TORPA-241704 format. One record per residue (C-alpha): residue number from 1; y, z, x. Coordinates in pm, 1 decimal, m for minus. Example, Ala and Ser with C-alpha at 12.3 -4.5 7.8 and 13.67 -1.06 7.14 Angstrom:
! TORPA-241704
  num        c2        c3        c1
    1    m450.0     780.0    1230.0
    2    m106.0     714.0    1367.0
! end
This chain:
! TORPA-241704
  num        c2        c3        c1
    1    7661.8  m31207.1   m1350.3
    2    7362.0  m31079.2   m1528.5
    3    7322.9  m30831.1   m1236.7
    4    7639.8  m30715.4   m1261.9
    5    7584.8  m30622.6   m1597.0
    6    7249.6  m30477.7   m1532.1
    7    7440.2  m30260.4   m1289.8
    8    7689.1  m30158.9   m1542.4
    9    7448.3  m30074.1   m1794.3
   10    7259.8  m29810.6   m1599.3
   11    7616.8  m29684.4   m1469.3
   12    7673.1  m29620.4   m1865.0
   13    7360.9  m29470.3   m1876.3
   14    7385.9  m29232.2   m1624.0
   15    7758.6  m29131.6   m1722.3
   16    7667.6  m29055.3   m2063.3
   17    7373.9  m28821.9   m1956.5
   18    7595.4  m28671.8   m1740.3
   19    7832.3  m28570.0   m2022.4
   20    7553.3  m28497.7   m2236.9
   21    7410.9  m28238.2   m1976.4
   22    7757.0  m28103.7   m1942.9
   23    7768.6  m28007.1   m2272.0
   24    7439.6  m27879.8   m2313.4
   25    7523.8  m27657.2   m2044.3
   26    7857.6  m27574.9   m2173.7
   27    7673.0  m27480.2   m2488.1
   28    7401.8  m27234.3   m2339.8
   29    7733.4  m27037.6   m2163.5
   30    7919.9  m27016.0   m2448.7
   31    7850.4  m26661.4   m2612.4
   32    7776.6  m26589.2   m2938.3
   33    8078.3  m26524.0   m3209.3
   34    7934.2  m26179.6   m3288.7
   35    7789.2  m25911.1   m3051.3
   36    7642.5  m25547.9   m3053.2
   37    7406.6  m25650.1   m3340.2
   38    7199.6  m25363.0   m3494.1
   39    6956.6  m25374.1   m3769.7
   40    6736.4  m25136.8   m3930.6
   41    6369.0  m25284.0   m3909.7
   42    6226.1  m25137.9   m4198.1
   43    6317.8  m24845.1   m4485.4
   44    6222.0  m24736.7   m4811.1
   45    6426.3  m24662.0   m5109.7
   46    6178.3  m24438.6   m5231.4
   47    6176.1  m24208.6   m4903.2
   48    6189.8  m23835.3   m4922.6
   49    6461.5  m23872.8   m4660.0
   50    6791.4  m24014.0   m4790.5
   51    6868.2  m24123.9   m4442.8
   52    6564.8  m24356.2   m4444.9
   53    6630.9  m24488.7   m4813.8
   54    6886.0  m24760.2   m4669.6
   55    6902.9  m25008.5   m4415.3
   56    7208.1  m25064.2   m4177.9
   57    7356.9  m25394.7   m4030.3
   58    7609.1  m25362.8   m3805.6
   59    7785.4  m25604.8   m3532.8
   60    8092.9  m25676.0   m3366.9
   61    8298.7  m25993.0   m3393.4
   62    8435.8  m26150.0   m3040.5
   63    8726.4  m26315.1   m3212.1
   64    8907.9  m26326.7   m3510.7
   65    8725.1  m26433.9   m3813.4
   66    8695.2  m26454.4   m4183.5
   67    8331.0  m26307.0   m4257.9
   68    8086.4  m26338.6   m4538.4
   69    7753.9  m26116.6   m4539.0
   70    7455.3  m26116.6   m4746.4
   71    7091.2  m26038.8   m4781.7
   72    6852.9  m26349.6   m4831.5
   73    6462.1  m26305.2   m4932.0
   74    6176.4  m26548.2   m4736.6
   75    6256.9  m26847.9   m4941.0
   76    6606.0  m26839.9   m4841.7
   77    6777.8  m26713.8   m5202.1
   78    7047.5  m26472.6   m5148.3
   79    6945.2  m26157.2   m5307.8
   80    7254.1  m25911.0   m5219.9
   81    7618.0  m25964.9   m5111.7
   82    7741.4  m25692.8   m4910.6
   83    8054.6  m25806.3   m4793.8
   84    8246.9  m26086.2   m4966.1
   85    8447.8  m26286.3   m4774.2
   86    8724.1  m26101.5   m4565.9
   87    8937.0  m26164.9   m4265.0
   88    8887.1  m25917.2   m3965.0
   89    9050.6  m25922.8   m3616.3
   90    8887.0  m25995.7   m3283.9
   91    8679.8  m25686.1   m3176.8
   92    8656.8  m25531.2   m3547.2
   93    8312.2  m25387.3   m3588.7
   94    8144.9  m25419.2   m3925.9
   95    7891.9  m25158.0   m4052.4
   96    7741.0  m25235.5   m4373.9
   97    7441.3  m25093.9   m4598.1
   98    7182.0  m25187.3   m4815.8
   99    7024.6  m25022.1   m5050.5
  100    6751.8  m25240.7   m5170.1
  101    6910.8  m25347.0   m5470.2
  102    7009.8  m25692.9   m5609.2
  103    7332.8  m25801.2   m5701.6
  104    7197.8  m25745.6   m6049.5
  105    7127.3  m25397.3   m5948.6
  106    6760.4  m25447.1   m5994.2
  107    6521.4  m25312.3   m5693.5
  108    6397.5  m25617.4   m5495.0
  109    6001.3  m25605.4   m5422.5
  110    5818.5  m25502.5   m5090.3
  111    5858.3  m25729.6   m4838.5
  112    6065.6  m25895.2   m4491.2
  113    6443.4  m26029.6   m4603.9
  114    6732.0  m26147.3   m4374.6
  115    7068.5  m26071.9   m4324.7
  116    7297.3  m26358.2   m4270.9
  117    7662.6  m26384.7   m4134.0
  118    7905.1  m26655.5   m4235.7
  119    8207.7  m26736.0   m3995.2
  120    8411.0  m26934.3   m4175.3
  121    8636.8  m27063.0   m3899.1
  122    8393.1  m27103.6   m3667.0
  123    8229.4  m27281.2   m3936.0
  124    7863.2  m27131.6   m3852.9
  125    7614.2  m26961.3   m4042.1
  126    7394.3  m26719.8   m3861.8
  127    7065.1  m26538.6   m3957.5
  128    7066.4  m26216.0   m3758.0
  129    6739.4  m26226.6   m3546.6
  130    6620.3  m25882.8   m3674.8
  131    6454.9  m25896.5   m4039.4
  132    6463.5  m25618.2   m4268.1
  133    6128.1  m25477.7   m4408.8
  134    6101.5  m25272.2   m4744.6
  135    5761.9  m25088.5   m4785.1
  136    5760.9  m24854.3   m5067.2
  137    5363.0  m24831.5   m5004.1
  138    5294.1  m24457.7   m4872.6
  139    5046.3  m24442.4   m4615.9
  140    4675.2  m24285.8   m4672.7
  141    4500.7  m24025.4   m4472.9
  142    4175.4  m23939.0   m4448.8
  143    3966.4  m23610.3   m4329.8
  144    3641.8  m23473.2   m4420.3
  145    3640.2  m23268.7   m4710.5
  146    3560.8  m23001.7   m4824.9
  147    3588.7  m22721.1   m4509.5
  148    3555.1  m22375.2   m4516.2
  149    3694.0  m22243.4   m4160.5
  150    3717.2  m21897.0   m4080.5
  151    3957.3  m21820.9   m3829.5
  152    4103.9  m21480.5   m3672.2
  153    4442.0  m21570.1   m3502.3
  154    4416.1  m21238.5   m3290.9
  155    4474.7  m21415.5   m2933.8
  156    4130.3  m21308.7   m2806.8
  157    4022.8  m21675.6   m2779.2
  158    3754.4  m21668.3   m3055.0
  159    3785.1  m21869.6   m3335.9
  160    4212.8  m21852.7   m3324.9
  161    4277.9  m22179.5   m3443.3
  162    4099.9  m22480.9   m3698.9
  163    4095.1  m22846.5   m3571.9
  164    4062.6  m23129.7   m3817.7
  165    3994.6  m23532.9   m3714.5
  166    4208.4  m23762.2   m3941.9
  167    4239.7  m24119.1   m3981.3
  168    4540.3  m24275.2   m4108.1
  169    4540.1  m24668.5   m4246.4
  170    4859.2  m24757.8   m4066.4
  171    5084.8  m24594.2   m3809.5
  172    5217.6  m24275.5   m3936.9
  173    5307.2  m23901.6   m3861.8
  174    5026.3  m23675.4   m4002.3
  175    5117.3  m23345.9   m4169.1
  176    4941.2  m23041.8   m4230.9
  177    5019.6  m22802.8   m4551.7
  178    4950.9  m22471.2   m4535.4
  179    4932.1  m22326.0   m4955.5
  180    5184.3  m22635.1   m4996.9
  181    5447.5  m22564.2   m4726.1
  182    5433.0  m22823.4   m4416.2
  183    5327.0  m22683.0   m4132.5
  184    5225.3  m22917.5   m3888.5
  185    5407.1  m23280.8   m3825.7
  186    5316.4  m23480.1   m3538.4
  187    5536.5  m23625.7   m3318.7
  188    5344.4  m23976.0   m3268.0
  189    5209.9  m24198.0   m3535.8
  190    4880.8  m24256.9   m3379.5
  191    4622.9  m24419.7   m3647.8
  192    4378.9  m24120.9   m3547.8
  193    4411.1  m23781.8   m3432.0
  194    4364.0  m23439.7   m3477.9
  195    4566.3  m23158.3   m3669.0
  196    4550.5  m22796.4   m3583.3
  197    4637.3  m22507.2   m3747.1
  198    4698.2  m22183.1   m3526.2
  199    4671.0  m21941.0   m3832.2
  200    5020.6  m21832.5   m3727.2
  201    5332.7  m21921.2   m4028.3
  202    5646.4  m21798.0   m3860.4
  203    5493.3  m21713.9   m3525.9
  204    5287.1  m21427.6   m3606.2
  205    4929.5  m21409.9   m3717.6
  206    4843.2  m21494.1   m4107.7
  207    4751.5  m21186.0   m4327.3
  208    4375.0  m21156.3   m4415.5
  209    4299.0  m21371.4   m4698.3
  210    4220.1  m21738.7   m4828.5
  211    4471.3  m22049.7   m4736.8
  212    4424.5  m22372.4   m4881.4
  213    4515.8  m22655.9   m4653.1
  214    4609.7  m22986.8   m4763.4
  215    4697.5  m23324.3   m4534.5
  216    4980.9  m23591.9   m4604.7
  217    5134.7  m23853.4   m4401.7
  218    5452.8  m23979.8   m4344.3
  219    5504.3  m24397.5   m4236.9
  220    5796.6  m24520.6   m4018.4
  221    5972.5  m24618.9   m4370.4
  222    6009.4  m24298.9   m4452.4
  223    5719.7  m24280.5   m4724.6
  224    5552.5  m23931.3   m4774.7
  225    5193.4  m23938.1   m4906.1
  226    5115.6  m23666.8   m5174.9
  227    4962.6  m23358.5   m5023.4
  228    4539.4  m23373.9   m5050.9
  229    4363.9  m23053.4   m5063.1
  230    4049.2  m23058.4   m4806.9
  231    4014.5  m22704.3   m4689.6
  232    4006.6  m22347.4   m4808.6
  233    4029.3  m22146.5   m4467.9
  234    3969.1  m21792.0   m4465.1
  235    4152.9  m21558.7   m4205.3
  236    3959.5  m21260.3   m4125.9
  237    3974.3  m21007.9   m3847.0
  238    3743.6  m20741.0   m3938.0
  239    3567.5  m20732.9   m4283.8
  240    3335.6  m20469.6   m4392.2
  241    3035.3  m20581.5   m4631.1
  242    3066.4  m20325.6   m4867.8
  243    3397.8  m20087.7   m4962.3
  244    3164.8  m19812.4   m5061.5
  245    2824.3  m19627.5   m4938.8
  246    2693.6  m19361.3   m5119.3
  247    2446.4  m19151.8   m4909.5
  248    2250.8  m18836.9   m4883.8
  249    2412.8  m18571.1   m4670.2
  250    2355.4  m18636.1   m4313.1
  251    2146.8  m18911.1   m4396.2
  252    2157.3  m19281.8   m4231.3
  253    2357.5  m19588.2   m4326.5
  254    2396.1  m19918.7   m4191.0
  255    2702.9  m20177.9   m4299.5
  256    2748.1  m20529.2   m4179.7
  257    3069.9  m20620.1   m4010.3
  258    3224.9  m20969.2   m3967.9
  259    3465.2  m21019.7   m3673.5
  260    3479.8  m21266.6   m3398.0
  261    3539.5  m20930.0   m3165.9
  262    3236.9  m20860.7   m2902.5
  263    3290.8  m20477.9   m2980.6
  264    3415.2  m20312.2   m3258.0
  265    3536.4  m19916.3   m3249.3
  266    3475.7  m19662.9   m3529.8
  267    3569.4  m19319.4   m3692.9
  268    3406.5  m19136.9   m3929.1
  269    3479.2  m18757.5   m4041.9
  270    3621.2  m18655.6   m3638.5
  271    3335.5  m18864.6   m3489.1
  272    3444.1  m19195.6   m3302.6
  273    3212.5  m19455.6   m3093.3
  274    3204.7  m19840.6   m2982.6
  275    2950.3  m20041.7   m3076.2
  276    2844.5  m20443.4   m3063.6
  277    2935.7  m20628.9   m3352.8
  278    2680.6  m20700.4   m3625.0
  279    2534.7  m20438.1   m3838.2
  280    2673.6  m20056.3   m3757.2
  281    2417.1  m19809.4   m3817.5
  282    2584.6  m19458.1   m3846.5
  283    2499.0  m19101.4   m3962.3
  284    2667.4  m18942.6   m4294.2
  285    2863.0  m18625.3   m4268.3
  286    2642.9  m18319.8   m4379.0
  287    2883.5  m18192.2   m4607.0
  288    2956.5  m18358.3   m4942.7
  289    3252.6  m18519.6   m5000.4
  290    3452.8  m18851.7   m4989.8
  291    3508.7  m18970.8   m4604.8
  292    3647.5  m19291.9   m4503.1
  293    3503.1  m19523.6   m4219.8
  294    3746.9  m19691.0   m4006.6
  295    3624.4  m19971.6   m3832.4
  296    3848.3  m20163.6   m3528.0
  297    3845.5  m20460.3   m3376.1
  298    4143.2  m20683.4   m3200.6
  299    4422.2  m20436.3   m3327.6
  300    4287.9  m20475.6   m3685.1
  301    4118.9  m20217.7   m3909.4
  302    3920.7  m20226.9   m4243.7
  303    3771.3  m19875.4   m4396.4
  304    3529.5  m19805.9   m4617.3
  305    3461.1  m19509.4   m4852.3
  306    3119.3  m19330.2   m4752.5
  307    3052.5  m19073.3   m5025.8
  308    2794.0  m18783.3   m5007.8
  309    2711.7  m18622.7   m5300.8
! end
């Protein structure tokens, strides 16, 4: 008799285990009541770009439901109700937006928040797997400063551009500003890299002169740091050391030429020639008057008044 009872107990346990296994496998195969979930991972209410000032929470209902959606903090406290209880048909697409404010209209602190969906008919409360991070702190970019580069963007491959190395405190886009205008915006968000100014705003070589260069950065949340000046770049093609020379009739004079071109051409009172860059040694006209010396290099020119008393 005892043996029969023992056998019955074993069979009952096996049956219960089998039933539990079936229920477990059925639960594994059952689809989630929501699908197509999309959540913005990080945003900043202070972002310069309006598109980055809010977080999007989107999902689709597999069956008819009465739904409520809210945002809760890391302590599981509800901070903002995005959708009050409302009924939807099966297949409905819900697209919600959170601006980073609480139900009281107060901006919440930086940190991680969880979107939560309550399904009344299914008696389920689901925390979406993608958390939302609010980040309002701009990134920090560092470059060597001060710098005083000289470039001549004339296409002769001699000092046509200026390159500066940078370092970021977090993954972000590096930005180069020239005279306060954004000129370079890196596609990647590497923490180290180089910024290059080719001296061609609008695709054309910049006019001779001095240009203040600044750096800034934009992080994933859309925060943009304030531009920090770090260099005064001089664009020059050909520059003469003096714009006026006084020399006796027929006398010799010298004038320094600053250029990247290996040679320069000159013209003075009907005479001309080609000389190596550096210091030009020339002879003044034999007659009195004011004459103009023109020096050209790489398609650019400079002039100096030669006064013969």
